[in-house]
CHARMM-style PDB file with segment names, atoms N, HN, CA, C and O in Angstrom:
ATOM      1  N   MET     1       0.845  -1.156   0.000  1.00  0.00      PROA
ATOM      2  CA  MET     1       0.000   0.000   0.000  1.00  0.00      PROA
ATOM      3  C   MET     1       0.897   1.227   0.000  1.00  0.00      PROA
ATOM      4  O   MET     1       1.983   1.209   0.580  1.00  0.00      PROA
ATOM      5  N   GLY     2       0.448   2.280  -0.644  1.00  0.00      PROA
ATOM      6  HN  GLY     2      -0.434   2.295  -1.115  1.00  0.00      PROA
ATOM      7  CA  GLY     2       1.236   3.494  -0.675  1.00  0.00      PROA
ATOM      8  C   GLY     2       0.367   4.727  -0.601  1.00  0.00      PROA
ATOM      9  O   GLY     2      -0.826   4.676  -0.902  1.00  0.00      PROA
ATOM     10  N   HSD     3       0.964   5.833  -0.202  1.00  0.00      PROA
ATOM     11  HN  HSD     3       1.933   5.874   0.042  1.00  0.00      PROA
ATOM     12  CA  HSD     3       0.273   7.107  -0.159  1.00  0.00      PROA
ATOM     13  C   HSD     3       1.299   8.222  -0.298  1.00  0.00      PROA
ATOM     14  O   HSD     3       2.495   8.024  -0.085  1.00  0.00      PROA
ATOM     15  N   TRP     4       0.800   9.394  -0.660  1.00  0.00      PROA
ATOM     16  HN  TRP     4      -0.171   9.555  -0.833  1.00  0.00      PROA
ATOM     17  CA  TRP     4       1.662  10.561  -0.818  1.00  0.00      PROA
ATOM     18  C   TRP     4       1.654  11.404   0.441  1.00  0.00      PROA
ATOM     19  O   TRP     4       0.604  11.636   1.039  1.00  0.00      PROA
ATOM     20  N   GLU     5       2.821  11.857   0.837  1.00  0.00      PROA
ATOM     21  HN  GLU     5       3.675  11.669   0.352  1.00  0.00      PROA
ATOM     22  CA  GLU     5       2.994  12.857   1.892  1.00  0.00      PROA
ATOM     23  C   GLU     5       3.755  14.008   1.257  1.00  0.00      PROA
ATOM     24  O   GLU     5       4.986  14.019   1.229  1.00  0.00      PROA
ATOM     25  N   GLY     6       3.004  14.978   0.746  1.00  0.00      PROA
ATOM     26  HN  GLY     6       2.004  14.969   0.769  1.00  0.00      PROA
ATOM     27  CA  GLY     6       3.627  16.061  -0.016  1.00  0.00      PROA
ATOM     28  C   GLY     6       4.215  15.508  -1.296  1.00  0.00      PROA
ATOM     29  O   GLY     6       3.502  14.892  -2.088  1.00  0.00      PROA
ATOM     30  N   ASP     7       5.512  15.719  -1.515  1.00  0.00      PROA
ATOM     31  HN  ASP     7       6.091  16.220  -0.871  1.00  0.00      PROA
ATOM     32  CA  ASP     7       6.174  15.207  -2.714  1.00  0.00      PROA
ATOM     33  C   ASP     7       6.860  13.865  -2.473  1.00  0.00      PROA
ATOM     34  O   ASP     7       7.654  13.422  -3.304  1.00  0.00      PROA
ATOM     35  N   MET     8       6.568  13.214  -1.352  1.00  0.00      PROA
ATOM     36  HN  MET     8       5.924  13.573  -0.677  1.00  0.00      PROA
ATOM     37  CA  MET     8       7.199  11.949  -1.001  1.00  0.00      PROA
ATOM     38  C   MET     8       6.181  10.807  -1.089  1.00  0.00      PROA
ATOM     39  O   MET     8       5.086  10.900  -0.535  1.00  0.00      PROA
ATOM     40  N   LEU     9       6.550   9.736  -1.786  1.00  0.00      PROA
ATOM     41  HN  LEU     9       7.440   9.661  -2.236  1.00  0.00      PROA
ATOM     42  CA  LEU     9       5.728   8.533  -1.848  1.00  0.00      PROA
ATOM     43  C   LEU     9       6.147   7.617  -0.709  1.00  0.00      PROA
ATOM     44  O   LEU     9       7.320   7.263  -0.595  1.00  0.00      PROA
ATOM     45  N   VAL    10       5.195   7.232   0.132  1.00  0.00      PROA
ATOM     46  HN  VAL    10       4.242   7.520   0.039  1.00  0.00      PROA
ATOM     47  CA  VAL    10       5.447   6.329   1.249  1.00  0.00      PROA
ATOM     48  C   VAL    10       4.768   5.011   0.920  1.00  0.00      PROA
ATOM     49  O   VAL    10       3.559   4.976   0.693  1.00  0.00      PROA
ATOM     50  N   SER    11       5.532   3.927   0.893  1.00  0.00      PROA
ATOM     51  HN  SER    11       6.515   3.955   1.077  1.00  0.00      PROA
ATOM     52  CA  SER    11       4.953   2.609   0.616  1.00  0.00      PROA
ATOM     53  C   SER    11       5.184   1.692   1.810  1.00  0.00      PROA
ATOM     54  O   SER    11       6.248   1.713   2.429  1.00  0.00      PROA
ATOM     55  N   GLU    12       4.173   0.887   2.123  1.00  0.00      PROA
ATOM     56  HN  GLU    12       3.309   0.870   1.620  1.00  0.00      PROA
ATOM     57  CA  GLU    12       4.258  -0.072   3.224  1.00  0.00      PROA
ATOM     58  C   GLU    12       3.951  -1.456   2.690  1.00  0.00      PROA
ATOM     59  O   GLU    12       2.958  -1.660   1.991  1.00  0.00      PROA
ATOM     60  N   THR    13       4.810  -2.403   3.024  1.00  0.00      PROA
ATOM     61  HN  THR    13       5.616  -2.237   3.592  1.00  0.00      PROA
ATOM     62  CA  THR    13       4.652  -3.775   2.563  1.00  0.00      PROA
ATOM     63  C   THR    13       4.581  -4.700   3.763  1.00  0.00      PROA
ATOM     64  O   THR    13       5.451  -4.669   4.634  1.00  0.00      PROA
ATOM     65  N   ILE    14       3.541  -5.527   3.808  1.00  0.00      PROA
ATOM     66  HN  ILE    14       2.834  -5.553   3.101  1.00  0.00      PROA
ATOM     67  CA  ILE    14       3.381  -6.551   4.842  1.00  0.00      PROA
ATOM     68  C   ILE    14       2.986  -7.855   4.170  1.00  0.00      PROA
ATOM     69  O   ILE    14       2.668  -7.874   2.981  1.00  0.00      PROA
ATOM     70  N   GLY    15       3.006  -8.930   4.916  1.00  0.00      PROA
ATOM     71  HN  GLY    15       3.265  -8.915   5.882  1.00  0.00      PROA
ATOM     72  CA  GLY    15       2.550 -10.213   4.387  1.00  0.00      PROA
ATOM     73  C   GLY    15       3.558 -10.940   3.522  1.00  0.00      PROA
ATOM     74  O   GLY    15       3.182 -11.807   2.733  1.00  0.00      PROA
ATOM     75  N   VAL    16       4.823 -10.606   3.654  1.00  0.00      PROA
ATOM     76  HN  VAL    16       5.128  -9.902   4.295  1.00  0.00      PROA
ATOM     77  CA  VAL    16       5.868 -11.267   2.878  1.00  0.00      PROA
ATOM     78  C   VAL    16       6.294 -12.531   3.622  1.00  0.00      PROA
ATOM     79  O   VAL    16       6.396 -12.522   4.849  1.00  0.00      PROA
ATOM     80  N   SER    17       6.534 -13.585   2.911  1.00  0.00      PROA
ATOM     81  HN  SER    17       6.451 -13.592   1.915  1.00  0.00      PROA
ATOM     82  CA  SER    17       6.936 -14.852   3.522  1.00  0.00      PROA
ATOM     83  C   SER    17       8.177 -14.680   4.393  1.00  0.00      PROA
ATOM     84  O   SER    17       9.113 -13.980   4.008  1.00  0.00      PROA
ATOM     85  N   GLY    18       8.189 -15.304   5.543  1.00  0.00      PROA
ATOM     86  HN  GLY    18       7.429 -15.873   5.856  1.00  0.00      PROA
ATOM     87  CA  GLY    18       9.343 -15.250   6.429  1.00  0.00      PROA
ATOM     88  C   GLY    18      10.420 -16.253   6.082  1.00  0.00      PROA
ATOM     89  O   GLY    18      11.440 -16.326   6.768  1.00  0.00      PROA
ATOM     90  N   ARG    19      10.214 -17.031   5.023  1.00  0.00      PROA
ATOM     91  HN  ARG    19       9.386 -16.971   4.466  1.00  0.00      PROA
ATOM     92  CA  ARG    19      11.194 -18.059   4.656  1.00  0.00      PROA
ATOM     93  C   ARG    19      12.457 -17.481   4.031  1.00  0.00      PROA
ATOM     94  O   ARG    19      13.543 -18.035   4.206  1.00  0.00      PROA
ATOM     95  N   ALA    20      12.328 -16.382   3.312  1.00  0.00      PROA
ATOM     96  HN  ALA    20      11.446 -15.933   3.171  1.00  0.00      PROA
ATOM     97  CA  ALA    20      13.501 -15.775   2.670  1.00  0.00      PROA
ATOM     98  C   ALA    20      14.216 -14.889   3.681  1.00  0.00      PROA
ATOM     99  O   ALA    20      13.562 -14.251   4.506  1.00  0.00      PROA
ATOM    100  N   PRO    21      15.549 -14.833   3.635  1.00  0.00      PROA
ATOM    101  CA  PRO    21      16.282 -13.968   4.570  1.00  0.00      PROA
ATOM    102  C   PRO    21      16.040 -12.496   4.259  1.00  0.00      PROA
ATOM    103  O   PRO    21      15.573 -12.133   3.179  1.00  0.00      PROA
ATOM    104  N   LEU    22      16.369 -11.673   5.225  1.00  0.00      PROA
ATOM    105  HN  LEU    22      16.748 -11.968   6.102  1.00  0.00      PROA
ATOM    106  CA  LEU    22      16.210 -10.227   5.109  1.00  0.00      PROA
ATOM    107  C   LEU    22      17.150  -9.636   4.064  1.00  0.00      PROA
ATOM    108  O   LEU    22      16.789  -8.699   3.351  1.00  0.00      PROA
ATOM    109  N   ASP    23      18.357 -10.190   3.980  1.00  0.00      PROA
ATOM    110  HN  ASP    23      18.650 -10.951   4.559  1.00  0.00      PROA
ATOM    111  CA  ASP    23      19.365  -9.649   3.066  1.00  0.00      PROA
ATOM    112  C   ASP    23      20.274 -10.764   2.570  1.00  0.00      PROA
ATOM    113  O   ASP    23      20.052 -11.939   2.861  1.00  0.00      PROA
ATOM    114  N   GLY    24      21.287 -10.387   1.826  1.00  0.00      PROA
ATOM    115  HN  GLY    24      21.467  -9.432   1.589  1.00  0.00      PROA
ATOM    116  CA  GLY    24      22.231 -11.338   1.267  1.00  0.00      PROA
ATOM    117  C   GLY    24      23.138 -12.002   2.284  1.00  0.00      PROA
ATOM    118  O   GLY    24      23.786 -13.002   1.974  1.00  0.00      PROA
ATOM    119  N   ARG    25      23.196 -11.467   3.482  1.00  0.00      PROA
ATOM    120  HN  ARG    25      22.669 -10.655   3.734  1.00  0.00      PROA
ATOM    121  CA  ARG    25      24.020 -12.043   4.542  1.00  0.00      PROA
ATOM    122  C   ARG    25      23.271 -13.083   5.362  1.00  0.00      PROA
ATOM    123  O   ARG    25      23.854 -13.723   6.238  1.00  0.00      PROA
ATOM    124  N   GLY    26      21.976 -13.257   5.083  1.00  0.00      PROA
ATOM    125  HN  GLY    26      21.502 -12.737   4.372  1.00  0.00      PROA
ATOM    126  CA  GLY    26      21.200 -14.286   5.753  1.00  0.00      PROA
ATOM    127  C   GLY    26      20.543 -13.879   7.053  1.00  0.00      PROA
ATOM    128  O   GLY    26      20.116 -14.748   7.813  1.00  0.00      PROA
ATOM    129  N   HSD    27      20.445 -12.586   7.341  1.00  0.00      PROA
ATOM    130  HN  HSD    27      20.792 -11.880   6.724  1.00  0.00      PROA
ATOM    131  CA  HSD    27      19.757 -12.148   8.553  1.00  0.00      PROA
ATOM    132  C   HSD    27      18.296 -12.608   8.482  1.00  0.00      PROA
ATOM    133  O   HSD    27      17.669 -12.504   7.428  1.00  0.00      PROA
ATOM    134  N   PRO    28      17.755 -13.109   9.584  1.00  0.00      PROA
ATOM    135  CA  PRO    28      16.403 -13.663   9.551  1.00  0.00      PROA
ATOM    136  C   PRO    28      15.323 -12.588   9.466  1.00  0.00      PROA
ATOM    137  O   PRO    28      15.540 -11.421   9.792  1.00  0.00      PROA
ATOM    138  N   ARG    29      14.152 -13.031   9.015  1.00  0.00      PROA
ATOM    139  HN  ARG    29      13.975 -13.979   8.751  1.00  0.00      PROA
ATOM    140  CA  ARG    29      12.984 -12.156   8.909  1.00  0.00      PROA
ATOM    141  C   ARG    29      11.758 -13.012   9.174  1.00  0.00      PROA
ATOM    142  O   ARG    29      11.677 -14.145   8.699  1.00  0.00      PROA
ATOM    143  N   SER    30      10.810 -12.485   9.922  1.00  0.00      PROA
ATOM    144  HN  SER    30      10.876 -11.564  10.308  1.00  0.00      PROA
ATOM    145  CA  SER    30       9.585 -13.238  10.204  1.00  0.00      PROA
ATOM    146  C   SER    30       8.483 -12.839   9.219  1.00  0.00      PROA
ATOM    147  O   SER    30       8.607 -11.846   8.502  1.00  0.00      PROA
ATOM    148  N   ALA    31       7.425 -13.612   9.195  1.00  0.00      PROA
ATOM    149  HN  ALA    31       7.324 -14.419   9.777  1.00  0.00      PROA
ATOM    150  CA  ALA    31       6.274 -13.305   8.338  1.00  0.00      PROA
ATOM    151  C   ALA    31       5.537 -12.060   8.823  1.00  0.00      PROA
ATOM    152  O   ALA    31       4.729 -11.496   8.086  1.00  0.00      PROA
ATOM    153  N   ALA    32       5.805 -11.625  10.055  1.00  0.00      PROA
ATOM    154  HN  ALA    32       6.461 -12.083  10.654  1.00  0.00      PROA
ATOM    155  CA  ALA    32       5.158 -10.429  10.612  1.00  0.00      PROA
ATOM    156  C   ALA    32       5.942  -9.150  10.318  1.00  0.00      PROA
ATOM    157  O   ALA    32       5.571  -8.083  10.805  1.00  0.00      PROA
ATOM    158  N   SER    33       7.004  -9.233   9.540  1.00  0.00      PROA
ATOM    159  HN  SER    33       7.306 -10.101   9.144  1.00  0.00      PROA
ATOM    160  CA  SER    33       7.819  -8.045   9.270  1.00  0.00      PROA
ATOM    161  C   SER    33       7.050  -7.030   8.422  1.00  0.00      PROA
ATOM    162  O   SER    33       6.155  -7.387   7.655  1.00  0.00      PROA
ATOM    163  N   LYS    34       7.418  -5.766   8.580  1.00  0.00      PROA
ATOM    164  HN  LYS    34       8.145  -5.476   9.203  1.00  0.00      PROA
ATOM    165  CA  LYS    34       6.808  -4.673   7.817  1.00  0.00      PROA
ATOM    166  C   LYS    34       7.931  -3.834   7.226  1.00  0.00      PROA
ATOM    167  O   LYS    34       8.857  -3.430   7.930  1.00  0.00      PROA
ATOM    168  N   LEU    35       7.839  -3.581   5.947  1.00  0.00      PROA
ATOM    169  HN  LEU    35       7.086  -3.908   5.376  1.00  0.00      PROA
ATOM    170  CA  LEU    35       8.829  -2.794   5.223  1.00  0.00      PROA
ATOM    171  C   LEU    35       8.185  -1.462   4.836  1.00  0.00      PROA
ATOM    172  O   LEU    35       7.132  -1.447   4.200  1.00  0.00      PROA
ATOM    173  N   THR    36       8.810  -0.344   5.216  1.00  0.00      PROA
ATOM    174  HN  THR    36       9.666  -0.355   5.733  1.00  0.00      PROA
ATOM    175  CA  THR    36       8.319   0.983   4.861  1.00  0.00      PROA
ATOM    176  C   THR    36       9.390   1.678   4.032  1.00  0.00      PROA
ATOM    177  O   THR    36      10.560   1.707   4.412  1.00  0.00      PROA
ATOM    178  N   GLY    37       8.982   2.232   2.906  1.00  0.00      PROA
ATOM    179  HN  GLY    37       8.031   2.208   2.597  1.00  0.00      PROA
ATOM    180  CA  GLY    37       9.917   2.934   2.040  1.00  0.00      PROA
ATOM    181  C   GLY    37       9.453   4.347   1.759  1.00  0.00      PROA
ATOM    182  O   GLY    37       8.265   4.587   1.544  1.00  0.00      PROA
ATOM    183  N   TRP    38      10.389   5.283   1.761  1.00  0.00      PROA
ATOM    184  HN  TRP    38      11.354   5.088   1.936  1.00  0.00      PROA
ATOM    185  CA  TRP    38      10.116   6.676   1.438  1.00  0.00      PROA
ATOM    186  C   TRP    38      10.895   7.018   0.182  1.00  0.00      PROA
ATOM    187  O   TRP    38      12.117   6.870   0.149  1.00  0.00      PROA
ATOM    188  N   LEU    39      10.198   7.475  -0.856  1.00  0.00      PROA
ATOM    189  HN  LEU    39       9.206   7.595  -0.829  1.00  0.00      PROA
ATOM    190  CA  LEU    39      10.828   7.812  -2.126  1.00  0.00      PROA
ATOM    191  C   LEU    39      10.490   9.247  -2.499  1.00  0.00      PROA
ATOM    192  O   LEU    39       9.331   9.659  -2.442  1.00  0.00      PROA
ATOM    193  N   ARG    40      11.516  10.005  -2.883  1.00  0.00      PROA
ATOM    194  HN  ARG    40      12.458   9.670  -2.929  1.00  0.00      PROA
ATOM    195  CA  ARG    40      11.324  11.396  -3.298  1.00  0.00      PROA
ATOM    196  C   ARG    40      12.207  11.652  -4.524  1.00  0.00      PROA
ATOM    197  O   ARG    40      13.398  11.342  -4.529  1.00  0.00      PROA
ATOM    198  N   ARG    41      11.592  12.222  -5.552  1.00  0.00      PROA
ATOM    199  HN  ARG    41      10.625  12.473  -5.548  1.00  0.00      PROA
ATOM    200  CA  ARG    41      12.356  12.599  -6.733  1.00  0.00      PROA
ATOM    201  C   ARG    41      13.054  13.915  -6.447  1.00  0.00      PROA
ATOM    202  O   ARG    41      12.415  14.964  -6.362  1.00  0.00      PROA
ATOM    203  N   ARG    42      14.370  13.853  -6.299  1.00  0.00      PROA
ATOM    204  HN  ARG    42      14.889  13.001  -6.369  1.00  0.00      PROA
ATOM    205  CA  ARG    42      15.162  15.048  -5.995  1.00  0.00      PROA
ATOM    206  C   ARG    42      15.220  15.976  -7.197  1.00  0.00      PROA
ATOM    207  O   ARG    42      14.994  17.180  -7.073  1.00  0.00      PROA
ATOM    208  N   ASP    43      15.523  15.414  -8.362  1.00  0.00      PROA
ATOM    209  HN  ASP    43      15.707  14.436  -8.463  1.00  0.00      PROA
ATOM    210  CA  ASP    43      15.538  16.156  -9.614  1.00  0.00      PROA
ATOM    211  C   ASP    43      15.539  15.127 -10.736  1.00  0.00      PROA
ATOM    212  O   ASP    43      15.478  13.924 -10.483  1.00  0.00      PROA
ATOM    213  N   TYR    44      15.608  15.601 -11.968  1.00  0.00      PROA
ATOM    214  HN  TYR    44      15.657  16.578 -12.174  1.00  0.00      PROA
ATOM    215  CA  TYR    44      15.578  14.693 -13.105  1.00  0.00      PROA
ATOM    216  C   TYR    44      16.747  13.698 -13.010  1.00  0.00      PROA
ATOM    217  O   TYR    44      17.912  14.095 -12.975  1.00  0.00      PROA
ATOM    218  N   GLY    45      16.418  12.417 -12.970  1.00  0.00      PROA
ATOM    219  HN  GLY    45      15.472  12.094 -12.999  1.00  0.00      PROA
ATOM    220  CA  GLY    45      17.444  11.385 -12.939  1.00  0.00      PROA
ATOM    221  C   GLY    45      17.893  10.950 -11.552  1.00  0.00      PROA
ATOM    222  O   GLY    45      18.759  10.083 -11.439  1.00  0.00      PROA
ATOM    223  N   HSD    46      17.319  11.536 -10.476  1.00  0.00      PROA
ATOM    224  HN  HSD    46      16.615  12.240 -10.568  1.00  0.00      PROA
ATOM    225  CA  HSD    46      17.735  11.181  -9.114  1.00  0.00      PROA
ATOM    226  C   HSD    46      16.528  10.949  -8.212  1.00  0.00      PROA
ATOM    227  O   HSD    46      15.607  11.764  -8.169  1.00  0.00      PROA
ATOM    228  N   ILE    47      16.541   9.833  -7.496  1.00  0.00      PROA
ATOM    229  HN  ILE    47      17.289   9.170  -7.531  1.00  0.00      PROA
ATOM    230  CA  ILE    47      15.497   9.528  -6.519  1.00  0.00      PROA
ATOM    231  C   ILE    47      16.180   9.222  -5.194  1.00  0.00      PROA
ATOM    232  O   ILE    47      17.108   8.415  -5.139  1.00  0.00      PROA
ATOM    233  N   ASP    48      15.722   9.864  -4.136  1.00  0.00      PROA
ATOM    234  HN  ASP    48      14.968  10.519  -4.182  1.00  0.00      PROA
ATOM    235  CA  ASP    48      16.206   9.576  -2.788  1.00  0.00      PROA
ATOM    236  C   ASP    48      15.310   8.489  -2.205  1.00  0.00      PROA
ATOM    237  O   ASP    48      14.084   8.588  -2.266  1.00  0.00      PROA
ATOM    238  N   VAL    49      15.931   7.442  -1.634  1.00  0.00      PROA
ATOM    239  HN  VAL    49      16.926   7.362  -1.585  1.00  0.00      PROA
ATOM    240  CA  VAL    49      15.189   6.315  -1.091  1.00  0.00      PROA
ATOM    241  C   VAL    49      15.660   6.048   0.327  1.00  0.00      PROA
ATOM    242  O   VAL    49      16.861   6.014   0.597  1.00  0.00      PROA
ATOM    243  N   GLN    50      14.706   5.858   1.235  1.00  0.00      PROA
ATOM    244  HN  GLN    50      13.731   5.886   1.016  1.00  0.00      PROA
ATOM    245  CA  GLN    50      15.009   5.435   2.596  1.00  0.00      PROA
ATOM    246  C   GLN    50      14.084   4.270   2.913  1.00  0.00      PROA
ATOM    247  O   GLN    50      12.898   4.308   2.587  1.00  0.00      PROA
ATOM    248  N   VAL    51      14.625   3.229   3.549  1.00  0.00      PROA
ATOM    249  HN  VAL    51      15.589   3.198   3.814  1.00  0.00      PROA
ATOM    250  CA  VAL    51      13.856   2.031   3.859  1.00  0.00      PROA
ATOM    251  C   VAL    51      13.996   1.718   5.341  1.00  0.00      PROA
ATOM    252  O   VAL    51      15.080   1.832   5.913  1.00  0.00      PROA
ATOM    253  N   GLN    52      12.884   1.323   5.954  1.00  0.00      PROA
ATOM    254  HN  GLN    52      12.004   1.230   5.489  1.00  0.00      PROA
ATOM    255  CA  GLN    52      12.886   0.910   7.356  1.00  0.00      PROA
ATOM    256  C   GLN    52      12.210  -0.448   7.451  1.00  0.00      PROA
ATOM    257  O   GLN    52      11.164  -0.674   6.842  1.00  0.00      PROA
ATOM    258  N   ILE    53      12.816  -1.359   8.223  1.00  0.00      PROA
ATOM    259  HN  ILE    53      13.665  -1.176   8.718  1.00  0.00      PROA
ATOM    260  CA  ILE    53      12.262  -2.692   8.428  1.00  0.00      PROA
ATOM    261  C   ILE    53      11.911  -2.838   9.899  1.00  0.00      PROA
ATOM    262  O   ILE    53      12.755  -2.650  10.776  1.00  0.00      PROA
ATOM    263  N   ASP    54      10.645  -3.177  10.157  1.00  0.00      PROA
ATOM    264  HN  ASP    54       9.960  -3.330   9.444  1.00  0.00      PROA
ATOM    265  CA  ASP    54      10.177  -3.430  11.516  1.00  0.00      PROA
ATOM    266  C   ASP    54       9.864  -4.922  11.626  1.00  0.00      PROA
ATOM    267  O   ASP    54       9.023  -5.440  10.892  1.00  0.00      PROA
ATOM    268  N   ASP    55      10.538  -5.599  12.535  1.00  0.00      PROA
ATOM    269  HN  ASP    55      11.221  -5.177  13.131  1.00  0.00      PROA
ATOM    270  CA  ASP    55      10.301  -7.030  12.760  1.00  0.00      PROA
ATOM    271  C   ASP    55      10.611  -7.344  14.219  1.00  0.00      PROA
ATOM    272  O   ASP    55      11.733  -7.719  14.561  1.00  0.00      PROA
ATOM    273  N   THR    56       9.607  -7.187  15.069  1.00  0.00      PROA
ATOM    274  HN  THR    56       8.696  -6.883  14.791  1.00  0.00      PROA
ATOM    275  CA  THR    56       9.811  -7.362  16.512  1.00  0.00      PROA
ATOM    276  C   THR    56      10.057  -8.810  16.901  1.00  0.00      PROA
ATOM    277  O   THR    56      10.457  -9.073  18.035  1.00  0.00      PROA
ATOM    278  N   ALA    57       9.831  -9.757  16.000  1.00  0.00      PROA
ATOM    279  HN  ALA    57       9.506  -9.544  15.079  1.00  0.00      PROA
ATOM    280  CA  ALA    57      10.119 -11.155  16.296  1.00  0.00      PROA
ATOM    281  C   ALA    57      11.628 -11.404  16.383  1.00  0.00      PROA
ATOM    282  O   ALA    57      12.068 -12.308  17.095  1.00  0.00      PROA
ATOM    283  N   TYR    58      12.421 -10.604  15.660  1.00  0.00      PROA
ATOM    284  HN  TYR    58      12.064  -9.871  15.082  1.00  0.00      PROA
ATOM    285  CA  TYR    58      13.873 -10.799  15.628  1.00  0.00      PROA
ATOM    286  C   TYR    58      14.681  -9.596  16.114  1.00  0.00      PROA
ATOM    287  O   TYR    58      15.800  -9.764  16.599  1.00  0.00      PROA
ATOM    288  N   TYR    59      14.133  -8.389  15.991  1.00  0.00      PROA
ATOM    289  HN  TYR    59      13.224  -8.252  15.597  1.00  0.00      PROA
ATOM    290  CA  TYR    59      14.922  -7.192  16.261  1.00  0.00      PROA
ATOM    291  C   TYR    59      14.231  -6.293  17.286  1.00  0.00      PROA
ATOM    292  O   TYR    59      13.010  -6.142  17.254  1.00  0.00      PROA
ATOM    293  N   SER    60      14.996  -5.703  18.182  1.00  0.00      PROA
ATOM    294  HN  SER    60      15.988  -5.826  18.208  1.00  0.00      PROA
ATOM    295  CA  SER    60      14.425  -4.895  19.264  1.00  0.00      PROA
ATOM    296  C   SER    60      14.058  -3.478  18.822  1.00  0.00      PROA
ATOM    297  O   SER    60      13.291  -2.799  19.504  1.00  0.00      PROA
ATOM    298  N   LYS    61      14.595  -3.028  17.693  1.00  0.00      PROA
ATOM    299  HN  LYS    61      15.218  -3.580  17.138  1.00  0.00      PROA
ATOM    300  CA  LYS    61      14.250  -1.705  17.174  1.00  0.00      PROA
ATOM    301  C   LYS    61      14.247  -1.755  15.646  1.00  0.00      PROA
ATOM    302  O   LYS    61      14.838  -2.665  15.064  1.00  0.00      PROA
ATOM    303  N   PRO    62      13.602  -0.807  14.996  1.00  0.00      PROA
ATOM    304  CA  PRO    62      13.550  -0.796  13.527  1.00  0.00      PROA
ATOM    305  C   PRO    62      14.943  -0.691  12.915  1.00  0.00      PROA
ATOM    306  O   PRO    62      15.850  -0.095  13.496  1.00  0.00      PROA
ATOM    307  N   ILE    63      15.092  -1.267  11.756  1.00  0.00      PROA
ATOM    308  HN  ILE    63      14.356  -1.751  11.283  1.00  0.00      PROA
ATOM    309  CA  ILE    63      16.347  -1.221  11.006  1.00  0.00      PROA
ATOM    310  C   ILE    63      16.177  -0.194   9.894  1.00  0.00      PROA
ATOM    311  O   ILE    63      15.242  -0.287   9.099  1.00  0.00      PROA
ATOM    312  N   LEU    64      17.072   0.781   9.836  1.00  0.00      PROA
ATOM    313  HN  LEU    64      17.832   0.857  10.483  1.00  0.00      PROA
ATOM    314  CA  LEU    64      17.039   1.808   8.790  1.00  0.00      PROA
ATOM    315  C   LEU    64      18.074   1.519   7.740  1.00  0.00      PROA
ATOM    316  OT1 LEU    64      18.201   2.272   6.775  1.00  0.00      PROA
TER     317      LEU     64
END
């Protein structure tokens, strides 16, 4: 799901299988994890992206 906050697109993803690791290093992820992304077009040809992962089953605080 996504929505606009001014000129920033905010997308939230839930319901992803917990079988695949979080990253290429094999950090675990549960099926309850939530991924939030903030995207802003800075100028022609450039997009600023920030991602936050919330997974209280494995991590005590969000990962930025």
